C-alpha positions in Angstrom: 99.9 78.3 101.1 102.1 75.3 100.1 104.5 74.3 102.9 107.2 72.6 100.9 109.6 72.1 103.8 107.1 70.3 106.1 106.2 68.0 103.3 109.8 67.0 102.5 111.7 66.1 105.7 114.1 63.8 103.8 115.3 66.7 101.7 115.8 68.9 104.8 117.8 66.3 106.5 120.3 66.5 103.6 120.4 70.3 104.0 118.3 70.8 100.8 115.2 72.9 100.1 112.5 72.5 97.6 111.7 75.5 95.4 108.2 76.6 94.6 106.9 76.2 91.1 107.0 79.4 89.2 103.8 81.4 89.7 103.0 83.0 86.3 100.6 85.6 87.6 103.1 87.0 90.2 105.1 90.1 89.1 108.1 91.4 90.9 109.6 94.9 90.7 112.1 95.0 87.8 115.0 95.5 90.2 114.1 92.6 92.4 115.2 89.0 92.2 113.6 85.8 93.5 114.7 84.3 96.7 115.9 80.6 96.4 113.4 79.1 98.8 109.7 78.6 99.3 108.9 79.3 103.0 107.8 82.7 104.3 109.3 84.9 107.0 109.8 86.4 109.4 113.6 85.9 109.7 116.3 87.1 112.0 120.1 87.0 111.8 122.0 84.9 114.3 125.4 85.8 115.8 127.2 83.7 113.2 125.4 85.4 110.3 123.0 82.6 109.6 119.3 83.3 108.7 116.8 81.9 111.2 113.1 81.4 110.7 110.3 79.2 112.1 107.7 76.9 110.7 104.8 74.9 112.1 106.9 72.7 114.3 110.6 73.6 113.6 113.2 76.3 113.5 114.9 76.7 110.1 118.4 77.8 109.6 120.4 78.7 106.5 124.2 79.4 106.4 124.2 80.3 102.7 121.7 83.1 102.2 118.7 80.8 101.8 120.0 78.4 99.2 119.8 75.4 101.7 118.2 75.0 105.1 118.4 72.8 108.1 115.8 72.3 110.8 115.6 71.8 114.5 112.5 71.1 116.6 110.8 73.9 118.4 108.9 71.8 120.9 109.7 68.9 123.2 106.1 67.8 122.8 105.1 68.8 119.2 101.6 67.4 119.6 100.7 70.3 121.9 101.9 73.2 119.6 101.5 74.3 116.0 102.9 77.7 115.0 100.5 79.7 112.8 101.4 81.3 109.5 100.9 84.7 111.0 103.8 85.0 113.4 106.6 87.3 114.6 110.3 86.8 115.4 112.8 88.9 117.3 116.5 88.6 118.2 117.1 90.9 121.1 120.4 92.9 121.6 121.2 90.3 124.3 121.0 87.5 121.8 117.7 86.0 123.0 115.4 84.9 120.1 111.7 85.3 120.8 109.1 83.8 118.5 105.4 84.8 118.8 102.4 83.0 117.2 98.9 81.6 117.6 98.8 78.0 118.7 96.7 76.2 116.0 96.8 73.0 118.2 94.5 74.7 120.7 92.2 76.3 118.1 88.5 76.0 119.1 85.6 77.4 117.2 82.1 76.4 116.1 82.0 74.5 112.9 80.9 77.5 110.9 82.5 80.6 112.4 80.6 83.2 110.4 77.2 81.6 111.0 77.8 81.6 114.8 79.5 84.9 114.9 77.5 87.5 116.9 74.5 85.4 117.5 72.6 85.9 120.8 73.2 82.3 121.8 76.9 82.5 121.1 79.8 83.9 123.2 83.1 85.4 122.2 84.5 82.8 124.6 83.4 80.1 122.2 86.3 81.2 120.0 89.8 80.3 121.2 93.1 80.7 119.4 95.7 81.5 122.1 98.8 83.7 121.7 102.1 82.1 122.7 105.8 83.1 122.8 108.8 80.8 122.8 112.4 81.7 123.5 115.8 80.4 122.5 119.0 81.5 124.3 121.4 79.7 121.9 120.5 81.3 118.6 117.7 78.8 117.7 119.5 75.5 118.4 117.1 74.7 121.3 113.9 76.3 122.6 112.3 76.7 125.9 108.8 75.6 126.8 106.3 78.0 125.2 104.6 80.7 127.3 100.9 81.5 126.9 100.5 85.2 126.6 96.7 85.4 126.0 93.8 82.9 125.8 91.2 84.5 123.5 90.9 84.1 119.8 93.7 86.1 118.0 93.4 86.7 114.3 97.0 87.8 113.6 100.4 88.1 115.2 103.1 89.7 113.0 105.0 92.5 115.0 107.4 92.3 117.9 110.2 94.7 118.6 112.7 95.6 121.4 112.8 99.2 122.6 116.0 101.1 123.3 115.3 100.6 127.1 115.3 96.8 126.6 111.5 96.4 126.9 110.0 93.9 124.4 106.7 94.9 122.8 104.4 92.4 121.1 101.3 93.5 119.1 98.4 91.1 119.3 94.6 91.2 119.1 91.5 89.4 120.4 87.8 89.1 119.9 85.9 91.6 122.1 82.3 91.4 123.3 81.3 93.8 120.5 82.0 90.9 118.1 85.0 92.4 116.3 88.7 92.2 116.9 90.6 94.9 118.7 94.4 95.4 119.1 96.0 94.3 122.3 99.6 95.1 123.2 101.8 93.0 125.5 105.2 94.0 127.0 108.0 92.0 128.6 110.9 93.4 130.8 112.6 90.1 131.2 113.3 89.2 127.5 110.1 87.3 127.0 109.9 85.2 130.2 106.8 87.0 131.4 104.4 89.4 129.9 102.2 92.3 131.0 99.0 93.3 129.1 98.6 96.9 127.9 95.7 98.8 126.5 93.1 97.5 124.1 92.7 99.6 120.9 89.2 99.5 119.5 88.1 102.0 116.9 84.5 101.1 117.3 83.4 100.0 113.9 82.1 96.7 112.6 80.8 93.4 114.1 82.0 90.6 111.9 85.0 88.2 112.1 87.4 90.5 110.3 86.2 93.9 111.6 88.1 96.2 113.9 91.3 98.0 114.4 93.6 95.0 114.0 96.8 93.5 112.6 99.0 96.2 114.1 102.7 96.7 113.4 104.9 98.8 115.6 108.2 100.7 115.4 110.1 102.8 117.9 110.8 106.4 117.0 114.0 108.1 117.6 112.5 110.0 120.6 111.8 106.7 122.3 108.0 106.7 121.6 106.2 103.9 119.8 104.2 104.3 116.6 101.7 101.7 115.5 99.7 101.3 112.3 96.6 99.1 112.2 94.3 97.7 109.6 90.7 98.9 109.5 87.8 98.9 107.1 87.8 102.7 106.7 89.9 102.8 103.6 92.8 104.1 105.6 95.3 102.7 108.1 94.8 103.9 111.6 97.6 105.0 114.1 98.3 105.2 117.8 101.3 106.2 119.9 102.7 105.2 123.2 105.6 106.0 125.5 105.9 102.6 127.2 103.9 100.1 125.2 101.2 99.8 127.9 99.3 103.1 127.6 98.3 104.1 124.1 96.8 107.3 122.9 95.9 109.2 119.7 94.0 106.4 118.0 93.0 108.0 114.8 92.9 107.7 111.0 96.0 108.4 109.0 96.1 109.7 105.5 97.6 106.4 104.3 95.0 104.8 102.0 94.8 101.0 102.4 92.5 98.1 101.6 91.4 95.9 104.4 94.8 94.3 105.0 97.7 94.6 107.3 100.8 96.8 107.0 104.3 96.0 108.2 106.7 98.7 109.4 110.4 98.4 110.3 113.4 100.5 111.0 116.1 100.2 108.3 119.9 100.3 108.9 120.1 103.7 107.3 117.7 105.1 109.9 114.6 105.4 107.8 111.3 103.7 108.5 110.0 101.4 105.8 106.4 100.3 105.3 104.9 97.5 103.3 101.2 97.4 102.7 98.3 96.9 100.2 97.3 100.3 99.0 94.3 100.3 96.6 95.8 99.1 93.3 96.5 101.7 90.7 93.9 100.3 88.3 91.2 100.2 91.0 91.9 103.3 93.0 88.6 103.1 94.9 88.9 99.5 95.9 88.7 98.7 99.6 89.5 95.0 99.2 91.9 94.2 96.3 95.2 93.0 97.6 96.7 92.7 94.1 99.6 95.1 94.7 102.1 95.2 97.5 103.6 98.6 97.9 106.7 100.0 99.7 107.1 103.5 101.1 109.9 105.1 103.1 109.8 107.8 105.8 112.8 109.9 106.8 110.8 111.9 109.4 109.8 109.2 111.8 106.6 108.1 110.0 105.1 111.6 109.9 105.2 111.6 106.1 105.9 108.9 103.5 107.5 108.7 100.1 105.3 107.9 97.0 104.5 104.2 97.2 106.3 101.9 94.8 104.6 98.6 93.9 107.2 95.9 94.6 105.1 92.8 93.8 101.7 92.2 92.2 99.4 89.4 91.5 96.4 90.5 89.4 94.7 87.2 89.5 95.1 86.8 93.2 96.8 88.6 96.0 100.2 89.6 97.3 99.6 90.3 101.0 100.5 89.8 104.6 104.2 90.8 104.2 107.3 90.2 106.2 110.4 92.5 106.2 113.9 91.2 106.7 116.9 93.4 106.1 119.5 90.8 105.4 122.3 93.3 105.2 122.2 97.1 105.1 120.0 98.1 102.2 119.1 94.6 101.1 115.5 93.8 101.8 114.0 90.3 101.8 110.3 90.5 101.3 108.0 87.4 101.8 104.3 87.2 102.1 101.8 84.7 103.6 99.4 85.2 100.6 100.7 85.2 97.0 104.0 83.5 97.7 106.1 86.6 97.2 109.7 85.6 97.8 112.0 88.4 96.7 114.9 90.6 97.5 115.6 94.1 96.5 118.0 96.8 97.3 116.4 99.9 98.8 118.6 102.1 96.5 117.1 100.3 93.4 113.4 100.8 94.3 113.2 103.8 92.0 114.7 102.0 89.1 111.8 100.8 87.0 108.2 99.9 87.9 105.6 97.2 87.5 103.2 98.5 84.8 99.7 99.5 85.7 97.4 96.5 85.2 95.1 96.5 82.2 92.6 93.7 82.2 93.0 91.6 79.1 90.0 91.9 76.9 88.9 89.1 74.5 88.7 89.7 70.8 85.4 91.2 69.9 82.8 89.3 68.1 82.2 90.2 64.4 79.6 92.9 63.6 80.4 95.2 66.5 81.9 98.6 67.0 85.6 99.4 67.2 86.8 102.6 68.8 90.1 103.5 67.1 92.4 106.2 68.3 95.3 107.4 70.5 95.5 108.1 74.3 92.3 110.1 74.2 90.5 106.9 73.2 92.5 104.3 75.1 91.6 103.1 78.6 93.2 105.2 81.4 93.0 103.1 84.5 93.5 105.0 87.7 92.9 108.4 85.9 89.5 108.1 84.2 86.7 106.0 85.6 85.0 105.4 82.3 86.4 106.3 78.9 83.8 107.1 76.1 83.9 103.6 74.6 82.7 102.2 77.9 80.0 104.9 78.3 78.8 104.3 74.7 78.6 100.6 75.4 76.3 101.3 78.4 74.1 103.7 76.5 73.7 101.2 73.6 72.6 98.6 76.1 70.1 101.0 77.5 68.7 101.4 74.0 68.5 97.6 73.6 71.4 97.6 71.2 73.5 94.5 71.9 76.8 94.5 69.9 80.4 93.8 70.6 82.4 96.8 71.7 86.2 97.0 71.4 88.6 99.8 72.3 91.6 99.9 70.1 93.1 103.1 71.4 96.9 103.2 71.9 98.6 106.1 73.6 101.0 108.2 71.5 99.6 107.1 68.2 99.3 109.2 65.1 97.4 108.4 61.9 100.7 107.0 60.6 100.7 104.4 63.4 97.0 103.9 62.9 97.5 103.0 59.2 100.2 100.5 60.1 98.0 98.6 62.6 94.6 99.1 61.0 94.3 95.6 59.6 95.7 93.9 62.8 93.8 95.9 65.4 90.6 96.8 63.6 89.7 95.1 60.3 90.5 91.6 61.5 87.6 91.9 64.0 85.2 92.4 61.1 83.4 95.4 62.7 80.2 97.0 61.4 81.2 100.4 62.7 84.6 102.0 63.2 84.9 105.2 65.2 88.2 107.1 64.4 89.9 109.9 66.3 93.5 111.0 65.6 95.1 114.4 65.2 96.8 115.8 68.4 99.9 113.6 67.9 99.9 114.1 64.1 99.9 117.9 64.4 102.4 118.2 67.3 105.7 120.0 66.6 108.3 118.5 68.9 110.1 121.7 69.8 111.5 120.0 72.9 113.9 117.9 70.8 117.5 118.7 70.2 117.6 120.2 67.7 114.0 121.4 67.9 111.6 120.0 65.3 110.1 122.7 63.0 107.3 120.7 61.4 104.4 118.5 62.6 105.1 114.8 63.2 102.8 113.9 60.3 102.2 116.5 57.6 98.6 117.6 57.0 98.5 116.1 53.5 99.7 112.7 54.8 97.3 112.9 57.7 94.3 113.2 55.4 95.7 110.6 53.0 96.0 108.1 55.9 92.3 108.6 56.7 91.4 108.2 53.1 93.3 104.9 53.0 91.7 103.5 56.2 88.2 104.6 55.1 88.6 102.9 51.7 89.9 99.7 53.4 86.9 99.8 55.8 84.4 100.2 52.9 85.9 97.2 51.1 84.9 95.2 54.2 81.4 96.9 54.4 82.3 98.7 57.6 80.8 102.1 58.4 83.3 104.8 59.5 82.5 107.6 62.0 85.1 110.4 62.1 85.7 112.6 65.2 87.6 115.8 65.6 90.0 116.0 68.6 89.2 117.5 71.9 90.7 121.0 72.6 94.2 121.3 74.1 94.9 123.9 76.8 98.1 125.0 78.5 99.3 123.6 81.7 102.5 124.5 83.4 104.0 121.2 82.3 102.9 121.6 78.7 104.4 125.1 78.7 107.7 123.7 79.9 107.8 121.2 77.1 106.1 123.0 74.2 106.1 126.7 75.2 108.2 128.0 72.3 107.5 128.9 68.6 105.5 128.1 66.7 103.4 127.7 69.9 102.3 130.7 71.9 102.1 129.9 75.7 100.3 133.2 76.4 97.3 132.4 74.2 94.5 130.1 75.4 94.5 128.2 72.2 98.3 128.7 71.7 98.9 125.0 71.3 96.1 124.5 68.8 96.5 127.5 66.5 99.7 126.6 64.7 98.4 123.2 63.4 95.7 121.3 65.3 92.9 123.6 64.2 93.8 123.1 60.6 93.9 119.3 61.0 90.4 119.3 62.5 89.1 121.5 59.7 90.7 119.3 57.1 88.9 116.3 58.7 85.6 118.1 58.6 86.1 118.7 54.8 87.0 115.1 54.3 83.8 113.9 56.0 81.8 116.2 53.7 83.6 115.0 50.6 83.2 111.3 51.5 79.7 111.7 53.0 80.9 110.2 56.3 79.3 111.2 59.6 81.5 113.5 61.7 81.2 114.0 65.5 82.7 117.5 66.0 84.0 117.0 69.6 86.3 120.1 69.4 83.4 122.4 68.5 81.1 121.0 71.3 83.5 121.6 74.2 82.8 125.3 75.0 79.0 124.9 75.1 79.2 121.7 77.1 81.6 123.3 79.6 79.3 126.3 80.0 76.3 124.0 80.6 78.2 122.2 83.4 79.3 125.5 85.0 83.0 124.9 84.2 85.4 125.8 81.5 87.2 123.9 78.7 90.5 123.8 80.6 88.8 121.9 83.5 87.7 119.2 81.1 91.3 118.5 80.1 93.1 118.8 83.4 96.5 117.7 82.1 96.0 119.9 79.0 95.5 117.1 76.5 93.4 114.3 77.9 89.7 114.5 78.8 88.6 113.8 82.3 85.4 111.8 83.1 83.2 114.8 82.2 85.0 115.2 78.9 84.4 111.5 78.1 80.8 111.9 79.0 80.5 114.7 76.4 82.0 112.4 73.7 79.6 109.6 74.6 76.6 111.8 74.5 77.6 113.1 71.0 78.6 109.7 69.7 75.9 107.3 70.8 73.1 108.4 68.5 75.5 108.5 65.6 76.7 104.9 66.4 73.0 103.7 66.6 72.2 105.3 63.3 75.2 103.7 61.5 74.4 100.3 63.0 70.9 100.6 61.8 72.0 101.7 58.3 74.3 98.7 58.3 71.3 96.4 58.8 71.5 96.0 62.6 
């Protein structure tokens, strides 16, 4: 992480701050705005309304909402102490500020931690990264001598709170003899002067340098109990509860899916509990490690249940992780991260206004002589919904047959053959493919009865639909490209489809009540066109019932949302399509 403030003391002396260079890969929620500084949290508000934070050697203060900052030293002897990036900060109700951190100046470890970790000739005591706290009783102007809370190696400090009874609770961790980290909790009843050690929380899994139930974050519930969430490698956050911060119970897995990274929880001014964490990114829902998306969720029942997560920041070429909350004023959240340089503010009320789009990995233009799959949403990639669409499956099957050609998916959701004709040159022909696979029809044949006033005819008339195919096939032939036609998959009613389309000419009571008015005729017309032009046709629609029966299911289960195939549906298309693609490539001289 770049530490602009520590590199520019002359600017700080003038009350200025250096801003980070724009990070092109980082995306913020549409309702968010960038904070006007580069350093990370945590922050607290002082009695005069200033913002206070800490860095490696200094306390930082802003009187103008972060536009400019001034610094004061944290230590009388700065050579002895260096504050870690992973740190916590609290201003108690009595006005005492407590900072907590690992002291990098005392860090001791073998030259190669991972090679030495867990060896029979090594000891956990060879790894030292002590935990300290430091107090200020004048709102950060001066600081007392730091107090050592714990000696062993600590991998993360980022949560400290004051309970309603005045007790201060600090969540730490340490390396245990099982060669993993475990959470350790400390409490203070004298505002951080002295500390007692509480329970060690070890969920018993792993033996490497980032294993364990670790990086805990704690919040006090309205009933006075404490609730903690911890990072694990299980694919979920784990939880534990306590009445006093010393004795902990109920260590168990939550239902909150998480990659191997920490969460941060805090109580908001409106009474809700907020959580920031790295859920598996939407485009990689089974990932246990990608920290590309930072999500926010809210709980109005004391962390029993949570709202649907909203991605507030994303970096798809890196990570947006290790977050810090700061509620600058009621409802206004400042969110900063240790990794990914997130520096943003957002109003809680605006979190539902817009979203960061699901990431789709940019794909390079295909090489000439390959196969282009051209269609609508039943062709397009569906990250987070379908593991592999049929174009990806065909690509794998071709490789298994020793066929090495470029594969390109040119599917676009919502497209009709009218849209297809408009983009045919740009999205297909310019790539000079040998084979083009075309599938359109569901959108063409749809009658938008949900509109006001309701539509009474298909979006694209049947005659135009067939003419659009004629035009595209003729253009492909002029470029010596082979065209494979495909009928659509069946459409089956769901409750949502009935709510939108369940009125004449559609019959929501009939199994094929969406198809019968138009779609069946469009598929039949495409079959006739294939015969007329001597073009191969993959009859997907006709194959569904037999395939479903062979797999002990039904057609409706292959299109769970009514219109779009699931992975099994895409498997069917790939099985039907692969031999036809191979045949056409061979006939084209490949």
